N, C-alpha and C positions, 0 to 999 in steps of 0.2 A: 504494500500500500504506500501511496505517496502522501505523506502527512504534510507536505509543503505545497500540495496542489491548491489551485485557486478554489476548487469546489470544497475541499476539506476545510480550508481556512475560513471560508464563508460559514460553514457549519459551526466551527469553533467560535466564530464571532457571535453567532446567534446565541449559542450557549452561554458565552461570557456576558452578553447583554441581558440574558434572562437572570443571571446570578448577580451581576453588579448593578445593572440599571443606572441609577444616578450616582452610584458610588458605594464602596465598601466602608460604611460609616464607622464601624468598629475600628478598623485599621487606620482610617483617616484621623480618628479621634485620638488614638493611642500612640501611633508610630510617626515620628518626624519624617518629612519627605526625603531628607538627605540620609536617613539611616541605612546602613549596609548590613547585610545578614548572610549567614551561612546555613544552608539546609542540608540535612542528611536523609537520604531515602533508604529505608531499612526494610528488608523482608522479614515478616514476623512469623511466618509458617512455611514449611516445605512446599515447593510447587514450581511450576513453570512460569517464568516472568516473560511477558511479551508487551510491547508498547512503550519501551523506553525512548525510542526515537519520536514516537507520538508525544510523549511527555515533554521532551526537549522542544519539539516544534511548537507545542502549545505555550510553553513558558516564554519562548522567544517571540511568539506572536503578542504576548502581553507586554514584554519588554525585551527588545532585541539586544540590550546590553547585558542581560544575564549570562553568566558563565556556567554552562551545564557540562558536567564531566561524568559520563557513564563508566562504571567499573566492571560491568558484565555485558554480555551481548544478549539480544533477544533470543528466546527459544531454548534457553538452558534450564534444566531441572536443578534447582538450587536449595540448599538447606536453610532452615530458619536462622536468622542472624546475619545473613549476607548483606553487606553494604552494596546497594545497587547503583547509587549515584550520589553526587554532591553538586549543589548549586550555590553560587555566590552572586550577590548583587543587591538591588533595591529590596529592602525589607517589605515595603508596601506591596510591591509586585509579587513577591513570593507568597505572602500571606493571602493576597486577593485571589491568586490563581490556584492555590493549593487544593481546594476541594474538588473543583472541576477536573483538574489533572488527575488526582487520585481516584476519583470515581471511574473515569475512563480506564486508567491503568489497571485498577483492581478488577474491574469487570472483564477486560480483555484477558488478563492473566488467569482469572478464574475459569473462563471458557477453555483456554489452552490447557490448563491443569486437568480439568475434567476430561477433555478430549484425550490427553496423553494417558490418563488412567484407563480409559476405555480401550485405547490402542494396546496398552500393555496386557490387558486381560485377554484380548484376542490373540496376541502374540504368545501368551502363555500356553495356549492350547494348539499352537502351530496351525491356526486356521487362516485361510486366504481371505476371509471376510474383511471388508473395508468399512470403516465408520463414516457415516454421513451426518451432516446437519440437516435442518429443515427450514421452512419459512417462518417458524415460530420465533421471530426476532422482534426487537423493539424498533419502532419507527425511527428513522434517522440513524440507526446504529447497525443496520444490516451488513454494510460493507465491512465495518470493524469486527463485528461478531463472526462473520464467515471467514475473514482473514485470520482471526484468532483460532478458529477450528483448524484451519490448514497449518498454522504454526504449531498446533498441538499434535499434528500427525494425522488428522482426519482429512476428509474430502468434502467438497461442497456439492450439495444437491443443486437443483436449479436456483438461480439467483432471484428470480421473480416469476411472474405469471407469463412472461413473454418468451422465455428461452427453452421451453419444453412443454409438450402436451402431457398433462397428467390428469387422468380421468379418475376423480374421487367418487365416493358413493353417491353424493348429491348429483354430480354430472350424470352418472349412470342411471340413477332412478328417474331423473327428470327426462333423460333422452329415451327412456323405455327399455333399457337393458344394455349390456356390454356391447353386443354386436352393433346395435343401432348407434351407440356413442362412438365406437371405433370407426364405423363407416362414415359418420359425420366428420370425424377428424381427417380421415383419408381424403374426403372431398375438399375439406378446407386446405389441407396441405397442397393439393394439386392446384386449386384455384389461386392460392396466394403464393405459390412457388416457395414454400417453406421447407427447409431440410432440418426439421426438428424431431428429436426422439419422442416416442410415445410410451408412457407408462400407464398401466391399468391397475387400479386397486381392486383386490379381490377379498371376499369375506369368508369364503369357504371353498372346498375342493371343486364343487360344481362350477363356481365362477372361474376358478383356475382353468378348468377344461374349456370353458367358453372363451376365455381370453386367448388360449393357445390355438383355438380354431379360427381366430381372426387374423387377417393379413395386416402387417404393418406394426405390430406390437413389439417393442424392443425390451421392455422390462415389465415384470409382474410384481406388484407389491402384495405381500402376504400380511394382511392387516389383522392384528390381534390373534395371530396363530400361535398355538403352543409350540415348543420345540418339536414335540412328536408329530404334530400336524405339519410343521414345516418340512420334516423329513419325508412325509407322504407326498407333499406337494413337489418337492425336488425330484422324487422318483417319477412323478408324472411329467415334469418339465424336461428332465434329462438334458439340460444344457441348451435347449432350443432358444431360450430368451434369458436375459439377466433376471436375477431374483433379489428382492429387497424385503427384509423383515422390518415391521414397524408396529408400534402400539404396545404399550405396557412393558417396554424393555428399559432397564436401568442398570446401573453398575452392579447391583446385587444379583441380578439374574442373567447378566450379559454373557457370562461364560457358557451357560447352557445353550444359548442361542448361537454363539460363535461356533460351538462344537458341531452344529448342523452343517457348517461350511456354506451357508447361504452367501451369495455374492456381496450383499450390502446389508448393513443394519443402520437404520436412521434413528437418531436420538434427539427428540425435541428438547429434552432436559439440558442438553449442552448449552442452549441459549435461553430458553424461556424461564428456567428456575435455577440457574447456576449460582453457586456461592462465590462471592467475590474473594479473591486472594488477599490476605491481610498484609498491607504494606503501610508503613508509617512515613511521615515527612516532618521531621522535627527541625524547627528554625530557631536560631539564636542570633542575637545582635552582635555584630563585630565591634 
């Protein structure tokens, strides 16, 4: 991700305006404008830290004269107590930017940490299964959240509604069934000249069979299938299309699902309910 791009900096500016508005009155009241400070960024728990360049870019956007020195690189699994970075410069700037910077850094690192834990579980059973994210992301943060998943060793599902056909239960029920929905997609592909993959959500083995009988399906989602039922579905599919397990899967039961050797497992919890990684930012006046 380019944290110095015009688009990202516009987004950061909007977030800063939301937080600062007419000014950080607590800091303006207590801290002299000329005061200089030193901040230490410390990892408080074990995990994967990502977003240090983002933190630097944000702080420099607040005040280009701040001196940001990272002591580790993004994407490392680090022990609690690691000194991540130090920043020197205007005390007012450091105090005013601290919370927004930490919120984003902790959130991104929490996603990367959870993703890496999922990847390690899959690797522990020597499964070829790949971990995917979902569209269950926060508005305005999707690019950051999906970048964090990739940094954690996962892969991105579709970025939005525009880059893949994905027929969910509501599409299928509204269209009158899997076959009708797939045929409608194939017509749309041809009319619009779109070379996009098609995934079909299935809720039982009969729907798996129906999806396999349709032309143009690249991936079948096995939604809320048990590991035993996934194995049955895989024996039906026999590698003809890609397979994705989704629904009700979390770190506690991921091993059982990975052992089926389904192609993909998508985990909404990587983004929609992830725990932020604990990072502190302590500032002292020089």
